[in-house]
C-alpha positions in Angstrom: 0.0 0.0 0.0 1.4 3.4 -0.9 2.5 5.6 2.0 0.0 8.3 1.0 -2.9 5.8 1.2 -1.8 4.5 4.5 -1.6 8.0 6.0 -5.1 8.7 4.7 -6.5 5.6 6.2 -5.0 6.3 9.6 -6.4 9.8 9.5 -9.9 8.4 8.7 -9.6 5.7 11.5 -8.7 8.3 14.1 -11.5 10.6 13.0 -14.0 7.7 13.4 -12.8 6.8 16.8 -13.1 10.3 18.0 -16.6 10.5 16.6 -17.6 7.3 18.5 -16.1 8.6 21.7 -18.1 11.8 21.3 -21.2 9.9 20.5 -20.9 7.8 23.6 -20.0 10.7 25.9 -21.7 13.8 24.5 -20.3 16.0 27.3 -16.8 14.8 27.3 -15.3 17.9 25.7 -17.5 20.5 27.4 -19.7 20.1 30.6 -23.3 21.4 31.0 -23.8 24.9 32.3 -26.8 26.1 34.4 -27.6 29.7 33.8 -30.1 32.1 35.5 -32.4 34.0 33.3 -31.7 37.7 33.3 -34.3 39.6 31.3 -35.1 43.3 31.2 -38.7 43.0 29.9 -41.6 43.2 32.4 -43.6 39.9 32.6 -45.8 37.9 34.9 -45.2 34.3 36.0 -47.3 31.8 38.1 -44.2 31.4 40.3 -45.1 34.6 42.2 -48.6 33.2 43.0 -46.9 30.8 45.5 -46.7 33.7 47.9 -50.4 34.3 47.9 -51.7 30.7 47.9 -54.6 30.0 50.3 -53.2 28.8 53.6 -55.5 28.1 56.6 -52.5 28.2 58.9 -51.7 31.7 57.9 -55.3 32.8 58.6 -55.3 31.2 62.0 -51.8 32.7 62.8 -53.2 36.2 62.0 -56.1 35.6 64.3 -53.7 34.5 67.1 -51.6 37.6 66.4 -54.6 39.9 66.8 -55.7 38.3 70.1 -52.5 37.4 71.9 -54.5 35.6 74.6 -51.3 34.2 76.2 -49.5 37.6 76.3 -48.9 37.2 80.1 -46.7 34.2 79.4 -45.5 34.4 75.7 -46.2 36.3 72.5 -47.4 34.7 69.3 -45.3 35.7 66.2 -46.9 36.1 62.8 -44.5 35.5 60.0 -44.3 36.0 56.2 -45.3 32.4 55.3 -47.1 31.2 52.2 -50.3 33.1 52.1 -49.3 35.2 55.0 -50.5 38.4 53.4 -54.0 37.1 52.5 -55.6 37.8 56.0 -54.7 41.5 55.6 -56.3 41.6 52.1 -59.4 39.8 53.4 -59.9 42.3 56.2 -59.3 45.2 53.8 -61.9 43.8 51.5 -64.3 43.4 54.4 -64.1 47.1 55.2 -64.7 48.0 51.5 -67.7 45.7 51.1 -69.3 46.3 54.5 -69.4 50.1 54.4 -67.1 53.0 55.2 -64.2 52.2 57.5 -65.5 54.6 60.1 -68.8 52.7 60.2 -67.4 49.1 60.2 -65.0 47.9 62.8 -66.0 44.2 62.7 -63.4 42.9 60.3 -60.9 41.8 63.1 -63.7 40.2 65.1 -64.9 38.3 62.0 -61.4 37.1 61.4 -61.0 35.8 64.9 -64.5 34.3 65.1 -63.9 32.4 61.9 -61.5 30.1 63.9 -63.9 29.5 66.7 -65.5 26.1 66.6 -68.9 25.8 68.3 -69.2 22.3 69.7 -72.8 21.1 70.2 -73.6 20.0 73.8 -76.5 18.8 75.9 -76.4 20.8 79.1 -78.5 21.5 82.2 -78.2 25.2 81.7 -79.4 27.5 78.8 -76.6 27.1 76.3 -76.4 24.4 73.7 -73.0 25.3 72.2 -69.6 26.0 73.7 -66.8 27.8 71.9 -63.5 26.1 71.3 -60.7 28.2 69.9 -57.0 29.0 70.3 -57.6 30.5 73.8 -58.4 27.1 75.2 -56.0 24.9 73.2 -55.1 23.2 76.5 -58.5 21.5 76.4 -58.2 20.0 72.8 -55.9 17.2 73.7 -58.4 16.1 76.4 -61.4 16.3 74.1 -59.4 14.4 71.4 -58.5 11.4 73.6 -57.7 8.1 72.0 -60.7 5.7 72.1 -60.5 2.4 73.8 -60.4 -1.0 72.1 -63.6 -2.5 73.4 -66.4 0.0 72.3 -65.5 3.6 71.6 -69.1 4.7 72.0 -69.0 3.7 75.7 -65.9 5.8 76.5 -66.2 8.8 78.8 -63.9 11.8 79.4 -64.9 14.1 82.3 -63.2 17.6 82.4 -63.5 20.0 85.3 -63.7 23.6 84.0 -62.4 26.2 86.4 -60.3 28.6 84.3 -62.7 31.2 82.9 -61.8 34.7 84.2 -64.7 37.0 84.6 -63.0 40.3 85.5 -59.8 42.2 85.3 -58.8 41.0 88.8 -59.4 37.4 87.7 -57.2 37.9 84.7 -54.4 39.2 86.9 -54.7 36.3 89.2 -54.8 33.8 86.4 -51.7 35.4 84.8 -49.8 35.1 88.1 -50.9 31.5 88.5 -49.7 30.7 85.0 -46.3 32.2 85.5 -46.0 30.3 88.8 -46.8 27.0 87.1 -44.3 27.7 84.3 -41.5 28.0 86.9 -42.2 24.5 88.3 -40.4 21.4 87.1 -38.7 21.1 84.7 -37.9 24.7 85.8 -38.0 28.2 84.4 -35.2 27.6 82.0 -37.4 25.5 79.6 -40.1 28.2 79.8 -37.7 31.0 79.0 -36.1 28.9 76.2 -39.4 28.3 74.6 -40.4 31.9 74.9 -37.1 33.1 73.5 -37.4 30.6 70.6 -40.6 32.3 69.5 -38.9 35.7 69.5 -35.9 34.3 67.6 -38.2 32.8 64.9 -39.7 36.1 64.1 -36.4 38.0 64.3 -34.8 35.6 61.9 -37.7 36.1 59.5 -37.2 39.9 59.7 -33.5 39.5 59.2 -33.9 37.4 56.1 -36.2 40.1 54.6 -33.8 42.9 55.5 -30.8 41.1 54.1 -32.6 40.4 50.8 -33.7 44.0 50.6 -30.1 45.2 51.0 -28.9 42.8 48.4 -31.5 44.1 46.1 -30.2 47.7 46.6 -26.6 46.6 46.0 -27.6 44.7 42.9 -29.6 47.7 41.6 -32.7 45.5 41.4 -35.7 47.8 41.8 -38.1 44.9 41.7 -36.4 43.0 44.5 -36.1 46.2 46.6 -39.8 47.0 46.2 -40.9 43.5 47.1 -38.7 43.1 50.2 -39.4 46.6 51.3 -43.1 46.0 51.3 -42.7 42.6 53.1 -40.4 44.3 55.6 -43.0 47.0 56.3 -45.6 44.3 56.8 -43.3 42.4 59.1 -42.7 45.6 61.2 -46.5 46.1 61.5 -46.9 42.4 62.6 -44.1 42.7 65.1 -45.6 45.8 66.7 -49.1 44.1 66.9 -47.4 41.2 68.7 -47.0 43.5 71.7 -50.2 45.4 71.3 -53.2 43.0 70.7 -56.0 44.3 68.6 -58.8 42.1 69.8 -59.6 41.2 73.4 -61.6 38.4 74.9 -64.9 39.7 76.2 -67.1 38.1 78.9 -70.2 39.8 80.3 -70.8 40.1 84.0 -71.8 36.8 85.5 -73.6 36.4 88.8 -71.6 34.3 91.3 -72.9 30.8 91.5 -70.9 27.8 92.6 -73.5 25.2 92.0 -72.3 22.5 89.5 -73.4 22.5 85.9 -72.8 19.9 83.2 -72.5 19.9 79.4 -72.2 16.6 77.4 -70.5 16.5 74.0 -70.9 13.3 72.0 -67.9 13.0 69.6 -68.6 11.9 66.0 -65.7 9.4 66.3 -67.2 7.8 69.4 -67.1 8.6 73.1 -68.7 11.2 75.3 -67.0 14.3 76.8 -68.6 15.8 79.8 -67.7 19.2 81.1 -68.3 19.9 84.7 -67.8 23.2 86.5 -69.4 25.9 88.7 -72.3 27.7 86.9 -70.4 31.0 86.8 -67.5 29.4 85.0 -69.6 27.3 82.5 -71.7 30.3 81.7 -68.7 32.6 81.3 -67.2 30.1 78.9 -70.4 29.8 76.9 -70.8 33.6 76.6 -67.2 34.4 75.7 -66.9 36.7 72.6 -64.4 38.9 70.9 -64.2 42.7 71.4 -62.3 45.3 69.3 -61.9 48.7 70.9 -60.0 51.0 68.5 -57.7 53.6 69.9 -55.4 55.9 67.8 -52.5 53.6 68.1 -54.5 50.5 67.5 -56.1 52.1 64.4 -52.8 53.1 63.0 -51.3 49.6 63.5 -54.4 47.9 62.2 -54.5 49.9 58.9 -50.7 49.6 58.6 -51.0 45.8 58.8 -53.8 45.7 56.2 -52.3 48.1 53.7 -48.7 46.8 53.8 -50.0 43.2 53.6 -52.2 44.1 50.5 -49.3 45.8 48.8 -46.9 43.0 49.6 -49.4 40.5 48.1 -49.7 42.5 44.9 -45.9 42.9 44.7 -45.4 39.1 45.1 -46.9 38.6 41.6 -45.7 41.7 39.9 -42.1 41.8 41.2 -40.9 38.3 41.7 -40.6 37.2 38.1 -38.7 40.4 37.2 -36.1 40.0 39.9 -32.7 38.4 39.6 -32.8 34.6 39.8 -30.9 34.4 43.1 -33.2 36.9 44.7 -36.2 34.9 43.5 -34.7 31.9 45.4 -34.1 34.1 48.4 -37.8 35.1 48.4 -38.9 31.5 48.2 -36.5 30.7 51.0 -38.2 33.3 53.2 -41.6 31.8 52.5 -40.5 28.3 53.2 -38.7 29.3 56.4 -41.7 31.2 57.7 -44.0 28.3 56.9 -41.9 25.8 58.8 -41.2 28.2 61.6 -44.9 28.7 62.1 -45.4 24.9 62.6 -42.6 25.0 65.2 -44.1 28.0 66.9 -47.4 26.2 67.1 -45.8 23.3 68.9 -44.0 25.5 71.3 -47.0 27.7 72.0 -49.2 24.7 72.7 -46.6 23.3 75.1 -46.4 26.6 76.9 -50.1 27.1 77.2 -50.7 23.6 78.4 -47.9 23.8 81.0 -49.2 27.2 82.1 -52.7 25.8 82.7 -51.2 23.0 84.9 -52.9 19.7 85.7 -56.5 20.1 84.6 -58.7 17.8 86.7 -60.1 15.1 84.4 -61.0 11.5 84.4 -60.9 9.1 81.4 -63.0 5.9 81.5 -62.2 3.5 78.6 -63.0 -0.1 77.5 -66.5 -0.2 79.0 -68.4 -3.2 77.6 -71.7 -1.5 78.4 -72.6 2.2 78.3 -74.1 1.9 81.8 -70.8 0.7 83.2 -69.1 4.0 82.1 -72.0 6.0 83.5 -71.9 4.3 86.9 -68.1 4.5 87.1 -68.2 8.2 86.2 -70.7 8.7 89.1 -69.0 6.6 91.8 -65.4 5.6 91.3 -63.6 8.7 90.1 -62.3 11.6 92.2 -64.9 13.9 93.9 -64.0 17.0 91.8 -64.9 15.1 88.5 -67.6 12.9 90.0 -70.9 13.4 88.1 -73.1 13.9 91.1 -76.7 15.0 90.2 -76.1 14.4 86.5 -79.6 13.7 85.0 -78.8 11.2 82.2 -82.4 10.7 81.2 -83.2 14.5 81.0 -80.0 14.9 79.0 -81.2 12.3 76.5 -78.3 10.0 77.2 -80.4 7.2 78.6 -84.0 6.1 77.8 -86.6 6.6 80.6 -86.8 3.0 81.6 -87.8 2.1 85.2 -84.4 0.5 85.9 -82.6 3.7 84.8 -85.0 6.0 86.6 -84.4 4.2 89.9 -80.7 3.9 89.1 -80.3 7.7 89.1 -82.0 7.9 92.5 -79.7 5.2 94.1 -76.6 6.8 92.5 -77.5 10.1 94.2 -77.8 8.3 97.6 -74.5 6.6 97.1 -72.8 9.9 96.2 -74.2 11.5 99.4 -72.9 8.5 101.4 -69.4 8.9 99.8 -69.4 12.6 100.4 -70.1 12.1 104.0 -67.2 9.7 104.4 -64.8 11.9 102.5 -65.7 15.1 104.3 -65.5 13.5 107.7 -62.3 11.6 107.0 -63.9 8.3 107.9 -62.8 6.5 104.7 -62.2 2.7 105.2 -58.7 1.7 105.9 -58.8 -1.8 107.5 -60.3 -4.9 106.0 -63.1 -4.8 108.6 -64.0 -1.3 107.7 -64.1 -2.2 104.0 -66.3 -5.2 104.6 -68.6 -2.9 106.6 -68.7 -0.5 103.7 -69.6 -3.3 101.3 -72.4 -4.4 103.6 -73.8 -0.9 103.7 -73.7 -0.7 99.9 -75.7 -3.9 99.7 -78.5 -2.1 101.5 -78.5 0.6 98.7 -78.6 -2.2 96.1 -81.5 -3.9 97.8 -83.5 -0.7 98.0 -82.7 -0.1 94.3 -84.1 -3.4 93.2 -87.3 -2.8 95.1 -87.7 0.8 93.8 -87.0 -0.4 90.2 -89.7 -3.1 90.5 -92.2 -0.6 91.8 -91.4 1.7 88.9 -91.9 -1.1 86.5 -95.3 -2.2 87.9 -96.6 1.4 88.0 -99.5 1.8 85.5 -99.9 -1.9 84.8 -103.5 -2.9 85.2 -103.2 -6.7 85.2 -101.2 -9.0 87.4 -99.7 -10.7 84.3 -98.5 -7.3 83.0 -97.0 -6.4 86.3 -95.1 -9.8 86.6 -93.8 -9.4 83.1 -92.6 -5.8 83.7 -91.0 -6.9 87.0 -89.1 -9.7 85.4 -87.9 -7.6 82.5 -86.7 -4.8 84.8 -85.3 -7.3 87.3 -82.8 -8.7 84.8 -81.5 -5.2 83.8 -81.4 -4.1 87.5 -79.3 -7.2 88.4 -76.8 -6.2 85.7 -76.7 -2.6 87.0 -76.1 -3.8 90.5 -73.1 -5.8 89.4 -71.7 -2.7 87.7 -72.3 -0.7 90.9 -70.3 -3.3 92.9 -67.5 -3.0 90.4 -67.4 0.8 90.6 -67.5 0.7 94.4 -64.5 -1.7 94.4 -62.6 0.7 92.1 -63.5 3.6 94.5 -62.1 1.6 97.4 -58.9 0.9 95.5 -58.5 4.6 94.7 -59.0 5.5 98.3 -56.3 3.0 99.3 -53.9 4.5 96.7 -54.6 8.0 98.1 -54.0 6.9 101.6 -50.7 5.3 100.6 -49.6 8.5 98.9 -50.4 10.6 101.9 -48.4 8.2 104.2 -45.5 8.3 101.8 -45.4 12.1 101.8 -45.7 12.2 105.6 -42.8 9.8 106.0 
């Protein structure tokens, strides 16, 4: 082969090999490059809509910001999360659509009332609904108890309500009691750490907005500066409202009445929650409302919050797509941080509020095979403060008006009076002989109950056959109820023994 042909073939072979290499590894000679878009034209992009997406947490956070119910122990921070500016727009629209601003001051109240859940109850006082909102979050974990495995419909939770202030003096006393409880174990350090964390969360949010605004100035990005300036203004208004609540809890004057009242709430998921408390406390809870009393400072802050929030929302759509790419990422980082920080703040605030309330008297009765077992146990075996003395199950519509149940309510009242006498006199059984004597005394109650139930069953029956049939039918149910009463009494005796052992241990 001639030398010229050989050189030509070698050149072709090398070219083919290089082509194959390039085909197998397309980026072998030059790697990919990610570039950020930098345009000078004005446009709009759905990416900016992320800032104003509907977010129920943002609405609830704004309501907490305006109320600051726990301001005596901590302050709730409102941050620039996803949808954080929408509550301001909604209030502003409320003013425009409901009349002149000077004639309509209900927008803040409507915002707070929107996050009040009215739970339907059966009560032995006038009200048929009780408000549940962020001012009594400490109660939600009791209402949302986990049902038992046997029959969730037979579970009972009894909550004693004694925390509804009715005057300014009551509020001061309650605030002092909360601070005292927060300083108990695990100590004031945890309380201060939680409270400081809430302040740090909002300060970091403000620092991120300020830093982005300064970067926008240095980068000569008017769009970024405008966006972060408006968000910074809205953040300042929110931070000032944190220390000057706009809406207050309002409770009308309630006559002093310590007699117990009850309200029963049947949960959709199964189980019954019964609220017990003095009439003045239960009525104060039921009549709690929101009150907005504008002053010059409150009015200025309120309108600053609404206007800056509305402008920030509009700027989110108009400015974001026209900013530099890295400032767009910075804005998204602010939204994501604030959204996650609000979740953390919610956890901390619930812990602080629950700890400040202390141990709420309550009793949980689970795994009752029969509903009557839970009813009898709630009336006899639990602690006196939660015991359902005088609870009319038939009038509340929680039991049918059968003779056995009508007589049962009477005997439960007699047993409660007997228990109260022993507890108030300090004559609770301690020895085995005293316990046997107590059981023998209880048998007298049971015997009278059987006779009373039989009389109730026979009443109104004209023939002997009808009376015998009614007595037999009622006798079987009464016998079962007596066994359930015996079980509840034994549990009461066990609880008394445990309390005596605790008192001895503390004394020693």
